[in-house]
C-alpha positions as CSV (number, residue, x, y, z in Angstrom):
1,M,6.3,-94.9,-26.7
2,N,3.3,-92.8,-27.8
3,A,1.4,-92.3,-24.6
4,K,-2.3,-91.5,-24.9
5,P,-4.0,-89.8,-22.0
6,Y,-6.0,-92.1,-19.8
7,G,-9.7,-91.9,-20.1
8,Q,-9.8,-90.5,-23.6
9,P,-12.6,-92.2,-25.6
10,A,-11.4,-93.9,-28.8
11,G,-11.7,-91.6,-31.8
12,Q,-12.8,-88.5,-29.9
13,D,-10.2,-86.0,-28.7
14,I,-10.6,-83.5,-25.9
15,D,-11.1,-80.6,-28.4
16,A,-14.1,-82.3,-29.9
17,Q,-15.5,-83.0,-26.5
18,L,-15.0,-79.3,-25.5
19,E,-16.7,-78.2,-28.8
20,A,-19.7,-80.3,-28.0
21,L,-19.6,-78.9,-24.5
22,V,-19.9,-75.4,-25.8
23,E,-23.1,-76.3,-27.7
24,Q,-24.5,-78.1,-24.6
25,I,-23.9,-75.1,-22.4
26,R,-25.3,-72.8,-25.0
27,C,-28.5,-74.8,-25.1
28,E,-28.7,-74.9,-21.3
29,V,-28.6,-71.2,-21.1
30,N,-31.2,-70.9,-24.0
31,G,-28.7,-69.3,-26.3
32,D,-28.5,-66.3,-24.0
33,I,-24.7,-65.9,-24.4
34,C,-22.5,-64.8,-27.2
35,P,-20.9,-67.9,-28.8
36,I,-17.5,-66.2,-28.9
37,H,-17.7,-65.3,-25.2
38,L,-18.7,-68.9,-24.4
39,H,-15.8,-70.4,-26.4
40,R,-13.4,-68.1,-24.6
41,L,-14.7,-69.1,-21.2
42,V,-14.5,-72.8,-22.1
43,D,-11.0,-72.4,-23.6
44,E,-9.7,-70.4,-20.6
45,T,-11.1,-72.9,-18.2
46,A,-9.9,-76.0,-20.1
47,A,-6.3,-74.5,-20.2
48,A,-6.0,-75.3,-16.5
49,Y,-6.2,-79.0,-17.4
50,R,-3.9,-78.9,-20.4
51,N,-1.3,-81.2,-18.8
52,A,-3.7,-83.6,-17.2
53,T,-2.9,-87.3,-17.5
54,V,-6.5,-88.4,-17.0
55,T,-8.7,-86.6,-19.5
56,A,-12.0,-88.3,-19.0
57,Y,-13.3,-85.8,-16.5
58,I,-12.1,-82.6,-18.0
59,P,-15.4,-81.8,-19.8
60,I,-17.2,-82.3,-16.5
61,F,-14.9,-80.0,-14.6
62,V,-14.9,-77.4,-17.4
63,R,-18.8,-77.5,-17.6
64,R,-19.1,-77.0,-13.8
65,K,-16.7,-74.1,-13.7
66,V,-18.1,-72.3,-16.8
67,L,-21.6,-72.6,-15.5
68,E,-20.5,-71.2,-12.1
69,Q,-18.8,-68.3,-13.9
70,L,-21.9,-67.6,-16.0
71,R,-24.0,-67.3,-12.8
72,T,-21.8,-64.4,-11.5
73,P,-23.2,-60.9,-12.3
74,K,-19.9,-59.7,-13.7
75,T,-19.7,-62.6,-16.2
76,Q,-23.4,-62.0,-17.2
77,R,-22.6,-58.3,-17.9
78,E,-19.6,-59.3,-20.0
79,A,-21.6,-61.8,-21.9
80,A,-24.3,-59.2,-22.6
81,R,-21.8,-56.6,-23.6
82,S,-20.1,-59.2,-25.9
83,E,-23.4,-60.0,-27.5
84,I,-24.0,-56.3,-28.3
85,I,-20.6,-55.9,-29.8
86,H,-20.8,-59.0,-31.9
87,A,-24.4,-58.6,-33.0
């Protein structure tokens, strides 16, 4: 039996949803973060949900946690430093 995770929209896998989420968050912060840093934050946060049976809410949880991380001064400094390095 090939079990598909519950809550996964037909034709759209979690990776595509997370990729769209990266762009959404980048727009929300007016592009003020290095895309590489943002991808890393999203990937690291999503890894906590890797074995989830219900996947429908993963992008919501990831978005919330990433935005919380971006609000912390340490993450803001890392993002700024990353932007300088990759510019």
